[in-house]
Structure formats: C-alpha cells, structure tokens
N, C-alpha and C positions, 0 to 999 in steps of 0.2 A: 462366285461360289453360291450354290443354292443350299438353303437350310429350310426345313419345315418348322413352323412355329404354330402352336395351338393357343388361341386366345379365348377368353370367355366371351359371351355374346355381347355384353356391354362394351368391352374393350374393342371388339371388332367393329361395332357400329360407330364408335368414336373415331377409330382409325379411318374408316370409309368416309366419314364426314370431313375429316381433315384433308384427305386425299382430294375430295371434290373442291373444298374451299381453297386450298393452297395450289391446286392444279399441279400436283406432284405425285410421286409414286409411294406406295406403301413402304418399299425398301428405303427410300430417302427419309421418310418420317421415322421409321424404326432405327435407322442408323444414327440419326440426330438424337433420338431418345436414348439410345444405348450410350452414345458418347457423353451425354449429360449425366447419365447414371454412373458411368465410369468416373467422371470428374467428382461427382458427389461422394462415391465410395473412397476415392483417393483423399479428398478433403477430410472425411471423417476418420480415416485410418492412418494416413501418413503425413498429411500436410500440417504445418504449424503456421500461425499467422506471423510469428517472428522466428527467424532461423536461430539455431542454437548459439552460433557465434555472436550474433547481435544481442541475444538475450544475456549471454555471459558478460559481454562488454557493458551492457546497461547495469547489470548487477554489480560489476566491478566499480563502475563510476559511483553508484549509489553507496556502496560500502566505503569507498574513499571519501566521499562527501560527508557521510555520517561520522567517520573517524575525525575529519578536520573540524566538523561542527562540535563534536564532543571535546576535542582538544581546546578549541577556542572558548567553549563554555567553561571548561575547567579553569582555564587561565583567567577568565573574567571573574569567576567565583572566588578564586584564590586572591586576586587583587582586591576584590570587594571585602573579603574576610579580613585581610590585613588592614585596610582602611578603617573598617568598623572597629577592629581591635584597638587601633591607635586612638580613635575617637573615644572609645570606652575608657581607656586609660586616662586620657586628658580630662574627660568628664568626671571620672571617679576622683582624680586628684583635685580638681577644681571644687568639687562638692565635699571633699574630705571624707569619701566613702572608703571603708577598708576593703582590702582585697578579698577578705572572707565574705563580706556583704555582696560584693560584685559577683563572686562565684555563686552565692546563694540565689541571687536574682537570675543568673544564667540557668541554674538548675530548675528554678520555678518555671521559666519559659519553656525549657525542654520538656518538662513533665506536662505542662499545659498542652503543648503540641502533640505529644504522644497520646494523652488522654482523649483528645478531641480528633485525632487523626486528620488534621487539616492545616491550612495555612494560618499563620499567626495574624491576629488582628489586635493591634495595640490597645484599642478601647476595651477589649475584654481582659487583657492582661493587667493593665494599669488601673482601669476603672473598677 
C-alpha cells in the first residue's frame, strides 16, 4: 500500500541518514517508528502497570491485614489496660491511697497529656 508523507527538511535528512547507516528502506524505518509510537500511545492511554484484578486483590489483602493488625493491637491494649488496672489497685491498697486520690492522679495525667498533646513522660508528671 502506498502513502505519501510530507516531512520537514530536518526529519527527511535524519531519515536518509538512517537509511544509509542501517542499509534499509525508508518504509522499514517509518514502519518501526510508527509501531513504537502506537505502543507509546497505548501505554499512555490504555495500559496499566498492574491490571485491575491484581490491584483489587492487593488492596483486599492490605485491608484484611490492616483489620487483623488493628484487632490484635486492640486485644493487646485491652490486656495491658487490665493488667495496669490490677497493678494500680494493688499499689493503691498497699500504700493505703484512697480511691478518690487514685482517680485524681488519673485525671491529672489525662489533663497533662491533653495540654501537651503528646506521649506521657513520667519524669514530667511525677517530678
């Protein structure tokens, strides 16, 4: 199939140089160039690096993993809170500190954390 193509002068010179160097035809070089361009357009417009099914599977695994981690974290934090509560009760009874005083200490710590918007450092609370 014959088609006429008009090139600017610089492009024509470059095409002629490639024809001589590669010992091939203008048609062959133009065909390869067009195929590369078609591939480029396809990659820009239609192709994805990861197909949708794989992407959805990866997202699903990530969500499931996040849910499992959150559940385990909540379980550990709950267990820790129970143990700390037991220790606080034992300590308060051993030191004969009233329940009202223990509650006031707790409120002081909560307020300190809110006021400073950060993690508790015992040397700042006690000292």
